[in-house]
C-alpha positions, 0 to 999 in steps of 0.5 A, spaced: 565 141 206 565 149 206 559 149 202 556 144 207 558 148 213 555 155 210 548 151 209 548 148 216 550 156 219 544 159 214 539 153 218 541 155 224 542 163 224 535 163 220 530 168 224 525 163 223 530 158 227 530 162 233 523 164 233 522 156 234 527 155 239 524 161 243 517 157 243 520 151 245 524 154 251 518 158 253 514 151 253 519 148 257 520 152 262 513 155 262 509 148 262 510 142 266 507 136 261 501 131 265 505 125 262 511 127 264 510 129 271 505 123 273 509 118 268 516 119 265 519 123 270 518 119 276 519 112 271 527 115 270 527 118 277 526 110 279 530 107 274 536 111 276 536 111 283 539 104 283 543 100 278 538 096 274 538 093 267 530 092 268 527 099 270 520 096 268 521 091 273 523 096 279 517 101 277 512 096 277 514 093 284 514 100 287 507 100 285 508 105 279 503 105 273 503 100 267 502 107 262 508 110 265 514 108 260 511 103 255 518 103 250 524 099 249 531 099 251 533 105 246 528 110 248 531 109 256 538 109 254 537 116 250 533 119 256 539 117 261 544 122 260 540 128 261 536 125 267 543 124 270 545 131 269 539 133 272 539 129 278 547 131 279 545 138 278 539 138 283 534 140 277 527 137 276 527 131 272 522 135 267 528 139 265 532 133 263 526 130 259 525 136 256 532 137 254 532 130 251 527 132 246 530 139 244 536 135 242 532 130 239 528 136 235 534 139 233 538 133 231 532 131 227 531 138 223 539 137 221 538 130 219 532 133 215 536 138 212 541 133 210 536 128 207 533 134 203 538 139 201 536 146 199 529 146 202 531 150 208 525 154 208 520 149 207 524 145 213 523 151 218 516 152 216 513 145 215 517 142 221 521 147 225 514 151 226 509 145 226 504 147 231 502 139 231 510 138 233 511 143 238 504 142 242 505 134 242 513 135 244 513 141 249 505 141 252 503 134 251 510 131 253 510 126 248 516 122 246 515 121 238 520 125 236 526 120 238 524 114 234 522 119 228 530 121 229 532 114 229 528 112 223 530 118 219 537 117 221 537 110 218 534 113 212 539 118 211 545 112 212 541 108 207 542 114 202 549 115 204 550 107 203 552 106 210 548 100 211 551 098 218 549 104 221 542 104 217 541 097 220 543 099 227 539 105 227 533 102 224 533 096 230 534 102 235 528 106 232 523 100 233 526 099 240 524 106 242 517 105 239 515 098 237 510 102 232 516 104 228 516 096 226 511 098 220 517 102 217 521 095 216 518 092 210 518 099 206 526 098 208 526 091 205 522 092 199 527 099 197 533 095 199 531 089 195 529 093 189 535 097 188 540 093 185 546 097 187 544 096 195 541 089 194 548 086 193 550 089 200 543 087 203 546 082 208 550 088 211 544 091 213 541 085 216 547 083 220 547 090 223 540 089 224 540 083 227 546 085 232 542 090 234 536 086 236 540 082 240 543 087 244 536 091 244 531 086 243 533 080 246 533 083 253 527 086 253 524 080 251 526 077 258 523 083 262 516 081 263 514 088 266 517 091 260 512 087 256 506 088 260 507 095 259 508 095 252 503 090 250 498 093 256 499 100 254 491 102 251 495 106 245 496 099 242 488 097 241 487 104 238 490 101 231 483 097 231 478 102 234 477 105 227 472 099 223 467 099 218 461 094 219 459 091 212 453 087 214 453 080 218 459 078 222 464 082 217 468 088 220 474 091 216 479 094 220 481 100 217 488 102 219 491 095 218 487 095 211 490 102 209 497 100 211 497 093 207 494 097 201 500 102 202 505 096 202 502 093 196 502 099 192 510 100 194 511 093 192 508 094 186 
């Protein structure tokens, strides 16, 4: 325990960590991402103005854009605490959104350190100082760090053989962003091929199903939520990269690459 605490302390007092943290804070207080100003903050404001279990319906009923929040209950619930704190303290909701991303970012760094022990400098350079990550989160305002955190936590708990938590967090990641469903077959292959874990596969499946019942089924009854999810233009980008091979035949590159990877992992 002492060694673990020492490693954590080394991670969070490293000069590279402080440099990355200062960069993030500078963007949080110096930049207002367009997506946050137009979509995320107004959606969260509308969803917390009245008590509702269907924030998507409330948003669309008020004439909101379909692209505002194409995510499930897990993403909404993650943003609620800081949104409510920002409203109660009179701060602009953009700060509630940004602080949620920063907390998730810190938790993801910590989770990666637990998953990949002894590689702190590499993590700080490759992840914490990643210009792609910083630009996407704090300049564009993208929310992908949250489903990524939930998925990494699920992998971490599988490593620790805590399959109840792993199953719940896996379905939470999918609820947060539907594209995370592509990881599910890899989870299934790994758990089935790992003899020790195969005997406890039912625990993962049961926890996943309970999470699906709590987070997935209510979302299926939200027509507005489904419209926003499947009406999102980003969904069509999966099929935008194609190769014509003559005649009437077209190869969709992204699904093909995914199937090849899945086959390779299975083999």
